C-alpha positions as CSV (number, residue, x, y, z in Angstrom):
1,M,81.0,80.1,9.1
2,A,82.0,83.6,8.1
3,W,83.1,84.3,11.6
4,I,86.2,81.9,11.2
5,I,87.8,84.1,8.5
6,P,88.9,86.8,10.9
7,I,90.4,84.1,13.1
8,I,92.2,82.5,10.4
9,F,93.5,86.0,9.3
10,L,94.6,86.8,12.8
11,A,96.4,83.4,13.2
12,A,98.0,83.9,9.8
13,A,99.3,87.3,10.9
14,L,100.7,86.0,14.1
15,L,102.5,83.2,12.2
16,E,103.9,85.7,9.9
17,V,105.2,88.0,12.7
18,C,106.6,85.1,14.8
19,G,108.2,83.4,11.9
20,D,109.9,86.6,10.7
21,A,111.1,87.4,14.3
22,I,112.4,83.9,14.8
23,V,114.3,83.8,11.5
24,R,115.8,87.1,12.3
25,S,117.0,86.1,15.7
26,G,118.3,82.8,14.3
27,L,120.3,84.6,11.5
28,R,121.7,87.1,13.9
29,G,122.6,84.4,16.5
30,N,123.8,82.0,14.0
31,Q,121.2,79.4,15.1
32,P,120.1,77.2,12.1
33,L,117.5,75.4,14.1
34,A,115.7,78.8,14.8
35,V,115.9,79.7,11.2
36,A,114.4,76.4,10.2
37,L,111.6,76.9,12.8
38,G,110.9,80.4,11.5
39,C,110.7,79.0,7.9
40,L,108.2,76.4,9.1
41,L,106.1,79.1,10.7
42,L,106.2,81.2,7.5
43,A,105.3,78.2,5.5
44,A,102.3,77.6,7.8
45,Y,101.4,81.3,7.2
46,G,101.3,80.8,3.5
47,V,99.1,77.7,3.8
48,M,96.7,79.6,6.1
49,V,96.4,82.6,3.7
50,I,95.8,80.4,0.7
51,W,93.3,78.3,2.7
52,V,90.8,81.3,2.8
53,L,89.4,81.3,-0.6
54,W,89.7,85.1,-1.3
55,D,91.1,86.4,-4.6
56,F,94.5,87.8,-4.2
57,A,93.6,91.5,-4.8
58,R,91.0,91.3,-2.0
59,L,93.4,89.6,0.4
60,L,96.2,92.2,-0.4
61,G,93.7,95.0,0.3
62,V,92.7,93.6,3.6
63,Y,96.4,93.0,4.5
64,V,97.4,96.5,3.6
65,A,94.4,98.0,5.5
66,V,95.3,96.0,8.7
67,S,98.9,97.1,8.4
68,L,98.0,100.7,8.0
69,A,95.4,100.5,10.9
70,S,98.0,99.1,13.3
71,G,99.8,102.4,13.3
72,P,103.1,103.8,12.0
73,E,106.2,102.0,13.1
74,K,108.5,103.9,15.1
75,P,111.7,104.8,13.1
76,R,114.7,102.7,14.2
77,T,118.0,104.4,14.8
78,A,121.5,103.0,14.5
79,A,121.7,102.6,18.3
80,S,118.5,100.6,18.5
81,A,119.3,98.3,15.6
């Protein structure tokens, strides 16, 4: 059953990234339904993360490690924002 934890963690990460992107585009495009959908995805992310019974310090450590391993983000300039 331990094999399911990485799958849950990956699914939660996808929910977080997609939820954030949808909320951003909804706010920028003045689309309240997109903002609501993004909020639902972010809520689902929260539920998934809590579903895995890890203590918070361990979960945060894994989250930071995955974020750092994914590589540095390219700095955004005013023209690309």
